[in-house]
Backbone bond lengths (Angstrom), bond angles and torsions (degrees), N, CA, C in turn:
res aa  C-N    CA-C-N  psi(-1)  N-CA   C-N-CA  omega(-1)  CA-C   N-CA-C  phi
1 X - - - 1.469 - - 1.518 109.49 -
2 X 1.347 116.63 130.17 1.457 120.99 -179.26 1.519 109.36 -91.78
3 X 1.326 116.20 141.29 1.465 119.61 -178.68 1.521 112.28 -128.27
4 X 1.326 117.97 -0.24 1.466 120.33 -176.14 1.518 110.69 -65.25
5 X 1.313 115.46 142.81 1.461 121.85 178.06 1.510 108.69 -102.95
6 X 1.324 116.17 130.10 1.456 121.63 177.54 1.518 108.51 -102.57
7 X 1.319 117.51 119.49 1.456 121.63 177.72 1.519 109.31 -92.14
8 X 1.327 116.98 134.51 1.455 121.14 -178.39 1.518 111.37 -80.16
9 X 1.325 114.20 162.25 1.450 119.43 169.79 1.529 106.72 -62.80
10 X 1.311 116.87 119.86 1.461 121.02 -167.87 1.520 112.35 -60.15
11 X 1.324 115.59 127.83 1.448 121.72 171.52 1.514 115.49 75.10
12 X 1.346 119.13 12.85 1.460 120.68 -179.56 1.527 109.62 -134.04
13 X 1.330 114.84 149.91 1.469 120.89 -175.11 1.519 108.17 -146.01
14 X 1.321 116.65 160.62 1.461 120.63 178.97 1.522 111.63 -64.51
15 X 1.328 117.92 142.12 1.471 121.38 -176.04 1.520 114.19 -65.17
16 X 1.340 117.99 -16.76 1.455 119.14 179.66 1.520 112.68 -66.08
17 X 1.322 117.18 -17.09 1.464 119.63 174.04 1.525 110.73 -59.29
18 X 1.338 116.06 -26.62 1.465 121.97 176.10 1.523 111.74 -104.48
19 X 1.332 115.83 -47.33 1.459 120.24 -170.88 1.522 113.97 -61.99
20 X 1.328 118.02 -32.03 1.460 119.58 179.73 1.526 112.41 -87.95
21 X 1.332 117.05 -17.16 1.462 120.16 178.32 1.524 111.64 -82.32
22 X 1.323 117.34 -38.06 1.466 120.42 -174.89 1.533 112.65 -59.79
23 X 1.341 120.24 -47.14 1.471 118.39 178.02 1.527 113.05 -60.86
24 X 1.322 116.83 -35.89 1.463 120.38 177.11 1.521 109.85 -63.25
25 X 1.324 116.30 -44.33 1.463 120.02 178.66 1.525 111.20 -61.70
26 X 1.320 116.34 -44.66 1.475 119.57 -179.29 1.517 111.40 -62.31
27 X 1.335 117.00 -41.78 1.459 120.77 -177.81 1.521 112.57 -71.67
28 X 1.334 116.56 -37.31 1.460 120.18 -172.19 1.527 114.22 -98.82
29 X 1.336 116.72 -30.89 1.467 119.71 -175.95 1.520 113.01 -112.86
30 X 1.333 117.44 -16.95 1.457 120.41 178.38 1.518 112.81 97.21
31 X 1.318 114.64 164.05 1.465 121.39 -176.34 1.526 112.37 -65.39
32 X 1.324 117.23 -40.39 1.466 120.13 -176.08 1.524 110.91 -64.73
33 X 1.321 116.85 -45.90 1.464 120.37 179.52 1.526 110.37 -65.97
34 X 1.327 116.05 -41.04 1.464 119.80 178.29 1.515 111.02 -60.26
35 X 1.323 116.80 -45.23 1.461 120.61 179.36 1.528 110.94 -62.06
36 X 1.316 116.47 -39.08 1.468 120.79 178.98 1.526 110.89 -63.73
37 X 1.328 117.12 -43.73 1.457 120.82 -179.25 1.525 111.03 -67.64
38 X 1.323 116.83 -40.72 1.469 119.96 178.23 1.526 110.62 -63.35
39 X 1.331 116.40 -41.27 1.462 119.89 179.04 1.523 110.85 -64.96
40 X 1.331 116.24 -42.15 1.464 120.16 179.16 1.529 110.70 -63.10
41 X 1.328 116.15 -34.39 1.462 120.63 -179.72 1.517 113.09 -81.53
42 X 1.331 117.34 -11.75 1.464 120.54 -177.96 1.514 112.90 76.95
43 X 1.328 116.94 24.62 1.467 121.18 176.43 1.520 107.58 -89.42
44 X 1.327 116.52 100.49 1.466 121.97 -176.24 1.522 110.45 -77.38
45 X 1.334 116.79 -41.62 1.453 121.51 175.97 1.522 109.01 -142.63
46 X 1.316 115.66 152.50 1.457 119.57 -177.45 1.524 109.96 -70.72
47 X 1.332 117.05 144.41 1.464 119.85 -179.20 1.521 111.73 -69.41
48 X 1.314 115.64 155.49 1.454 122.70 176.34 1.524 108.13 -79.81
49 X 1.337 118.93 123.01 1.471 120.10 -177.62 1.526 113.37 -64.19
50 X 1.318 117.04 -19.40 1.464 120.85 -178.42 1.526 113.44 -101.34
51 X 1.324 116.85 6.08 1.469 120.28 -175.47 1.527 112.93 -96.69
52 X 1.315 117.67 8.89 1.458 119.76 179.51 1.514 111.78 85.52
53 X 1.317 115.11 -158.07 1.462 120.88 -176.37 1.522 112.02 -67.86
54 X 1.329 115.14 153.34 1.459 121.97 175.62 1.523 108.52 -114.82
55 X 1.316 116.68 168.36 1.457 120.16 175.09 1.523 108.87 -61.92
56 X 1.315 115.60 136.21 1.461 118.98 -175.76 1.532 112.68 -74.43
57 X 1.334 117.86 -28.42 1.465 120.18 -172.08 1.524 113.44 -59.04
58 X 1.354 120.05 -49.84 1.464 118.19 178.93 1.522 112.93 -63.97
59 X 1.328 117.28 -36.20 1.467 119.81 178.27 1.522 110.17 -63.70
60 X 1.326 117.07 -45.99 1.460 120.85 178.81 1.525 110.72 -62.62
61 X 1.337 116.60 -42.62 1.464 119.54 -179.98 1.523 111.69 -62.80
62 X 1.346 117.53 -34.32 1.463 119.73 179.27 1.524 110.67 -65.52
63 X 1.319 117.12 -44.65 1.467 119.97 177.84 1.528 110.79 -64.54
64 X 1.327 116.71 -38.44 1.460 120.20 179.72 1.529 111.36 -70.46
65 X 1.343 116.44 -36.57 1.463 119.90 176.64 1.520 110.61 -65.14
66 X 1.321 116.91 -38.98 1.461 120.61 176.72 1.524 110.69 -59.01
67 X 1.323 117.06 -46.20 1.464 119.98 -179.10 1.523 111.80 -67.20
68 X 1.331 116.37 -33.74 1.468 119.99 -179.29 1.525 112.14 -74.48
69 X 1.341 116.67 -41.06 1.465 121.07 -174.40 1.529 112.90 -85.39
70 X 1.327 116.44 -33.20 1.470 120.28 -174.96 1.531 109.82 -130.95
71 X 1.320 117.72 61.06 1.468 120.14 -172.12 1.518 114.18 -60.88
72 X 1.321 117.70 -32.54 1.470 119.32 -175.91 1.522 112.83 -72.22
73 X 1.320 116.60 -33.94 1.473 119.77 -176.20 1.524 112.60 -106.84
74 X 1.323 117.32 -5.48 1.470 120.38 -177.32 1.530 113.11 -56.60
75 X 1.338 120.08 -43.81 1.469 118.41 179.93 1.527 113.04 -58.07
76 X 1.327 116.81 -44.12 1.457 120.24 -179.55 1.510 112.88 -67.17
77 X 1.330 117.11 -38.88 1.459 120.35 179.52 1.524 110.96 -69.52
78 X 1.327 116.51 -40.75 1.464 119.74 177.77 1.525 110.48 -64.71
79 X 1.323 116.45 -38.81 1.464 119.62 177.88 1.535 110.72 -63.55
80 X 1.325 116.51 -44.27 1.460 119.60 179.14 1.527 111.05 -59.87
81 X 1.336 116.14 -40.87 1.468 120.11 178.29 1.522 111.11 -66.78
82 X 1.337 117.19 -35.88 1.457 120.60 177.96 1.513 112.06 -66.73
83 X 1.331 116.83 -41.31 1.464 120.30 177.23 1.527 110.26 -63.32
84 X 1.333 116.47 -40.54 1.466 120.24 177.73 1.527 111.26 -65.17
85 X 1.326 116.78 -36.44 1.466 120.29 176.50 1.524 110.26 -63.32
86 X 1.324 116.45 -42.98 1.453 120.02 176.24 1.521 111.80 -59.34
87 X 1.336 116.31 -41.94 1.464 120.59 177.87 1.525 111.12 -62.09
88 X 1.334 116.49 -39.93 1.462 120.16 178.88 1.531 110.55 -63.37
89 X 1.322 116.16 -43.67 1.471 120.40 179.38 1.523 110.28 -60.88
90 X 1.324 116.36 -42.91 1.460 120.59 179.50 1.528 111.27 -64.32
91 X 1.320 116.15 -37.31 1.468 120.34 -177.05 1.519 113.15 -78.15
92 X 1.342 117.15 -29.76 1.465 119.32 -169.24 1.524 115.84 -125.58
93 X 1.309 119.19 -14.82 1.467 119.49 -169.93 1.535 115.01 -119.30
94 X 1.312 118.08 -24.57 1.465 120.11 -179.61 1.527 108.38 -107.25
95 X 1.322 118.77 120.22 1.471 120.75 -178.54 1.525 111.76 -54.36
96 X 1.329 115.53 141.83 1.464 120.40 -177.64 1.520 111.52 -60.60
97 X 1.326 117.25 -36.97 1.462 119.98 179.71 1.530 110.24 -62.20
98 X 1.339 116.03 -42.61 1.461 119.51 178.68 1.529 110.61 -63.88
99 X 1.325 117.11 -39.77 1.462 120.48 178.14 1.527 110.97 -61.94
100 X 1.321 116.26 -43.37 1.466 120.32 179.93 1.523 111.09 -61.69
101 X 1.329 116.08 -44.23 1.455 120.11 -179.83 1.530 111.54 -63.23
102 X 1.314 116.45 -43.08 1.465 119.72 179.35 1.524 111.09 -61.53
103 X 1.314 116.72 -41.49 1.466 120.26 -178.82 1.532 112.36 -66.88
104 X 1.323 116.86 -25.99 1.461 121.03 179.88 1.523 112.61 -81.16
105 X 1.301 116.80 -19.60 1.460 121.03 -177.64 1.524 111.64 -82.69
106 X 1.332 117.90 153.00 1.471 119.30 169.71 1.526 109.42 -65.47
107 X 1.319 116.43 149.45 1.465 120.88 -175.95 1.520 112.60 -57.65
108 X 1.324 116.78 -32.52 1.474 119.93 -178.77 1.522 111.38 -62.84
109 X 1.350 116.12 -22.60 1.464 121.14 178.07 1.532 111.05 -97.81
110 X 1.342 116.34 -46.71 1.466 120.36 -173.67 1.524 113.18 -70.52
111 X 1.331 117.05 -38.37 1.467 119.44 -175.95 1.532 112.85 -63.19
112 X 1.336 120.45 -45.73 1.465 119.35 175.99 1.527 113.12 -62.44
113 X 1.345 117.22 -35.29 1.469 120.00 177.02 1.520 109.92 -62.94
114 X 1.328 116.56 -45.86 1.460 120.35 179.39 1.526 110.94 -65.78
115 X 1.319 117.16 -37.98 1.465 120.44 179.09 1.528 110.84 -60.49
116 X 1.323 116.79 -41.12 1.473 119.88 178.63 1.526 110.71 -68.02
117 X 1.330 117.00 -36.11 1.468 119.96 177.28 1.525 110.75 -65.42
118 X 1.330 116.63 -39.73 1.467 120.53 175.66 1.526 109.90 -59.20
119 X 1.324 116.79 -44.62 1.462 120.72 179.92 1.524 111.70 -61.85
120 X 1.335 116.76 -38.78 1.460 120.60 -178.66 1.522 112.50 -68.39
121 X 1.331 117.19 -22.87 1.467 121.36 -178.75 1.521 112.18 -113.39
122 X 1.318 116.72 22.10 1.461 121.35 -175.55 1.519 112.93 -61.60
123 X 1.334 117.45 -26.89 1.464 120.46 -178.80 1.525 112.04 -59.12
124 X 1.341 118.08 -20.11 1.458 119.29 -178.23 1.521 113.44 -76.72
125 X 1.346 117.81 -19.25 1.465 118.59 -175.54 1.522 114.63 -129.26
126 X 1.330 118.50 -5.76 1.474 117.02 -178.34 1.525 112.70 -111.38
127 X 1.336 118.64 1.25 1.449 120.09 174.39 1.518 111.69 54.68
128 X 1.311 116.69 -133.53 1.458 121.40 -178.81 1.524 112.44 -82.57
129 X 1.329 116.71 2.95 1.455 120.13 173.49 1.521 110.52 -73.13
130 X 1.317 116.30 174.89 1.466 122.13 -179.45 1.525 109.22 -117.80
131 X 1.326 115.68 120.57 1.458 121.23 -178.80 1.515 110.24 -92.92
132 X 1.332 116.29 140.65 1.460 120.76 176.17 1.520 109.92 -136.69
133 X 1.307 115.50 128.17 1.460 121.17 171.81 1.524 106.56 -86.18
134 X 1.310 115.42 101.17 1.462 121.26 -173.82 1.523 110.80 -72.88
135 X 1.326 115.86 -42.40 1.459 120.62 -176.12 1.516 108.77 -155.61
136 X 1.340 116.39 145.11 1.463 120.08 177.50 1.524 112.59 -97.71
137 X 1.323 118.02 -14.41 1.476 120.62 174.83 1.520 109.34 -161.77
138 X 1.304 118.59 103.35 1.461 126.12 0.05 1.533 110.66 -68.04
139 X 1.320 115.91 155.67 1.463 120.47 -176.53 1.526 110.83 -83.92
140 X 1.317 114.67 124.39 1.454 121.42 179.90 1.530 108.32 -136.17
141 X 1.317 116.78 128.35 1.461 123.11 177.48 1.525 109.56 -117.02
142 X 1.317 116.27 151.05 1.461 120.91 172.77 1.524 110.19 -135.25
143 X 1.336 115.95 144.39 1.463 122.52 170.95 1.523 106.95 -124.46
144 X 1.327 116.34 108.13 1.461 120.74 177.53 1.524 109.57 -83.00
145 X 1.325 116.84 144.77 1.470 122.51 179.24 1.528 110.63 52.39
146 X 1.317 116.14 48.79 1.462 122.25 -176.82 1.531 110.37 -62.69
147 X 1.347 118.43 116.10 1.464 119.64 -175.48 1.521 114.08 -67.78
148 X 1.337 118.00 -22.17 1.459 120.60 -177.82 1.530 111.55 -69.98
149 X 1.341 117.66 -20.87 1.469 120.76 177.40 1.531 111.65 -122.64
150 X 1.315 116.69 8.41 1.464 120.75 -175.61 1.533 110.76 -57.75
151 X 1.310 115.64 129.48 1.461 120.68 178.35 1.517 114.51 87.29
152 X 1.332 118.21 -9.56 1.464 121.06 179.88 1.524 110.76 -87.97
153 X 1.328 115.36 157.97 1.456 121.64 176.65 1.520 108.53 -130.91
154 X 1.317 115.94 133.09 1.459 120.18 -176.89 1.524 109.67 -152.94
155 X 1.335 115.77 151.29 1.464 120.56 174.98 1.525 111.46 -81.46
156 X 1.326 116.53 -16.25 1.469 121.17 -177.84 1.525 109.84 -128.00
157 X 1.324 118.32 158.42 1.467 120.99 177.60 1.528 111.80 -60.67
158 X 1.326 115.61 146.84 1.465 121.24 -174.80 1.524 114.78 -114.87
159 X 1.321 117.87 -7.43 1.471 119.66 -168.59 1.525 112.65 -89.40
160 X 1.329 115.66 59.64 1.457 120.77 -178.62 1.526 111.55 -68.12
161 X 1.326 116.79 -31.39 1.470 120.13 179.28 1.522 110.07 -65.50
162 X 1.321 117.31 -50.88 1.459 120.33 179.55 1.528 111.51 -58.64
163 X 1.325 116.57 -47.90 1.457 120.27 -177.49 1.528 111.19 -59.67
164 X 1.326 116.59 -38.94 1.464 120.10 -179.16 1.524 111.50 -69.53
165 X 1.336 117.70 -36.60 1.470 120.21 176.65 1.526 109.32 -60.26
166 X 1.330 117.00 -51.14 1.465 121.00 -179.94 1.532 110.57 -58.62
167 X 1.328 115.38 -45.71 1.460 119.37 -176.53 1.515 111.94 -61.67
168 X 1.330 117.02 -44.34 1.466 119.89 -179.02 1.526 111.35 -61.25
169 X 1.320 117.32 -44.58 1.464 120.15 -177.90 1.523 111.03 -62.66
170 X 1.319 117.64 -47.41 1.458 120.11 -177.64 1.525 111.66 -71.25
171 X 1.332 117.14 -37.00 1.463 119.73 -179.99 1.518 111.82 -67.94
172 X 1.325 116.87 -31.27 1.459 120.25 179.86 1.520 112.69 -82.54
173 X 1.327 117.70 -30.86 1.461 120.33 -172.06 1.529 114.50 -108.16
174 X 1.319 117.65 -19.75 1.469 119.78 -173.73 1.520 113.23 -126.01
175 X 1.323 117.77 9.73 1.460 120.67 -179.96 1.511 110.93 121.49
176 X 1.316 116.79 131.05 1.468 120.78 -170.11 1.519 114.50 -70.23
177 X 1.327 118.02 -6.32 1.466 119.46 -178.82 1.519 113.29 -90.21
178 X 1.332 118.30 7.31 1.462 120.18 178.43 1.525 111.04 -76.56
179 X 1.324 115.71 140.71 1.462 122.58 175.00 1.527 108.44 -133.91
180 X 1.314 116.58 154.91 1.461 121.79 177.19 1.521 109.08 -121.80
181 X 1.320 116.28 131.35 1.463 121.68 179.41 1.523 108.97 -124.76
182 X 1.324 116.64 129.02 1.465 120.20 172.52 1.529 106.91 -84.55
183 X 1.309 116.75 116.38 1.463 121.09 -174.98 1.524 112.81 -100.80
184 X 1.335 116.99 -11.93 1.467 121.29 176.61 1.526 107.11 -153.84
185 X 1.317 116.59 148.92 1.460 120.78 -174.34 1.528 110.09 -139.57
186 X 1.324 116.04 145.04 1.464 120.37 175.54 1.529 110.81 -58.20
187 X 1.338 116.48 -32.94 1.464 120.39 -179.65 1.526 112.24 -66.42
188 X 1.326 116.86 -18.58 1.466 121.26 176.41 1.523 111.79 -88.67
189 X 1.321 116.76 1.51 1.453 120.75 -178.33 1.510 113.74 95.05
190 X 1.326 117.57 5.93 1.458 121.40 178.28 1.529 110.70 -80.21
191 X 1.311 116.06 159.94 1.459 120.32 -178.23 1.517 112.55 -73.06
192 X 1.335 117.02 -20.51 1.461 120.63 -179.17 1.523 109.85 -153.35
193 X 1.321 115.42 154.74 1.455 121.14 169.54 1.526 106.46 -82.50
194 X 1.323 117.21 124.78 1.466 122.08 -173.60 1.526 110.07 -115.12
195 X 1.321 115.54 126.53 1.446 122.29 -177.25 1.527 109.53 -117.40
196 X 1.329 115.93 129.78 1.456 120.82 179.74 1.526 109.33 -117.16
197 X 1.326 115.23 128.04 1.449 121.39 175.91 1.530 108.78 -91.05
198 X 1.324 116.59 136.37 1.450 119.95 179.43 1.522 108.64 -148.64
199 X 1.304 115.34 162.35 1.462 120.73 179.92 1.511 109.88 -102.01
200 X 1.327 115.50 140.49 1.460 121.06 -177.02 1.512 111.18 -61.69
């Protein structure tokens, strides 16, 4: 069982937190609603995908504005953006040779390897929060002080984007029956957002 805590680069997050959400918003909610949400979040222009990390605050505000303005459809839209983020990572960030090797391995071997790789790159999706790989089998992740939901209050977990990113990576590389469930959220008053990977 792994217990190391990975601290993110303070106040910065990967641009896909915005770049993969905006097309979903445009397709599902329209240009006017998208423009309104971007303005509310203070996103003046979209980040450059090749320029490294962006400030986390506008990205977090965009996700929070989505939940505030479109509460009924926000979970589905955030999930769609998370799946697209996973696709981007697969296309641009994980070497094809590594992907092939993972797919050839039994899940009991490949999933813990992928879980450790996720932990090593946690700074790209947890911003100033603190990521912890709680366990590699069963796989459990935590993000303490998650900036994407910081300051929000909810009776149910809100981190559909994060859960979808994790799910896409494991379902594509370790067997298509993997699912990710957020079982606790900072927005519920918990100390960390907790994600559990399980097989259907």
